[in-house]
C-alpha positions, -999 to 999 in steps of 0.1 A, spaced: 383 609 108 395 639 91 421 614 72 394 592 63 373 621 47 404 634 28 412 598 14 375 595 3 380 626 -17 411 618 -31 397 584 -42 364 597 -56 387 626 -78 409 598 -89 378 575 -99 360 604 -118 391 613 -136 400 579 -149 364 571 -159 363 562 -194 329 573 -212 320 557 -244 314 585 -268 314 590 -305 302 553 -312 281 540 -339 253 512 -338 280 488 -340 296 502 -309 327 510 -327 345 541 -322 338 567 -353 364 592 -340 390 571 -355 376 582 -388 366 618 -377 381 650 -362 359 664 -335 350 699 -332 328 716 -304 307 690 -284 312 655 -286 288 633 -303 279 601 -321 261 592 -353 227 579 -339 197 594 -351 216 610 -381 197 622 -409 208 624 -446 210 661 -460 178 652 -482 160 644 -451 174 676 -434 161 695 -464 124 680 -461 126 692 -423 138 727 -434 112 730 -462 83 722 -434 94 751 -412 85 786 -410 106 817 -403 117 815 -364 110 777 -361 139 757 -343 144 721 -339 174 701 -328 190 679 -355 218 661 -366 228 654 -403 255 644 -426 269 665 -457 298 677 -477 312 711 -468 307 734 -499 323 764 -486 343 775 -455 348 813 -443 381 821 -457 392 845 -430 390 822 -397 366 792 -406 339 807 -385 311 794 -408 305 769 -436 279 760 -461 265 726 -467 243 714 -495 211 697 -489 206 691 -523 219 703 -557 203 737 -553 198 743 -519 222 746 -489 223 755 -453 247 781 -436 263 766 -404 277 786 -376 291 774 -344 275 779 -311 291 810 -292 319 808 -320 334 782 -295 351 765 -323 362 771 -360 366 748 -388 398 744 -407 401 769 -436 412 740 -459 380 719 -451 361 724 -482 349 691 -497 352 672 -467 323 651 -453 310 661 -420 283 654 -395 267 685 -377 246 684 -345 228 713 -334 198 736 -340 183 740 -372 162 772 -380 148 791 -408 155 830 -412 156 859 -431 191 873 -438 193 910 -445 212 925 -473 241 936 -449 245 901 -435 245 884 -471 271 912 -480 295 902 -451 293 866 -459 301 872 -495 332 894 -483 343 865 -459 340 842 -490 364 861 -509 338 875 -535 346 904 -557 331 938 -551 310 935 -580 295 904 -567 290 920 -532 274 951 -546 250 928 -566 235 915 -532 205 939 -531 176 916 -516 172 900 -483 169 861 -485 149 834 -464 175 809 -454 181 777 -440 204 782 -410 222 760 -384 239 765 -353 263 736 -347 273 726 -313 294 700 -325 310 687 -359 329 655 -369 349 658 -400 361 629 -419 397 624 -420 
């Protein structure tokens, strides 16, 4: 009896370890991971918004509001020190600052201009002068540019739990 239980446990472990799970698929059920590098949590491109659709969502939100979202954009800027944040344009003038959930992953320092799909929580926040200066320093801005930051700003923010970056 004891051997039968042990055998069942071993078989169960093998069966679950060998289980192939379909993730990162699109509507045609083809794998998009071939064209993308994955960072953070696994995801797919279902219910994907454009950056303009995401901007419309952001503009309807108040400071403190949060929604789950997934959208596509092109990286405008990445933290030059360790890749701990990135800026994604929403249109020609507005952008969102993307950070990564629990600093669980970072983006490559050379990922500017790459197409990405981000999934996570979108929210609107008021960013302090100190925080804006810190980000300017991370981005390699000059001391004059950093010192010129004197006013807090209402910003569109995003905490990504997963990112797909096009190869």
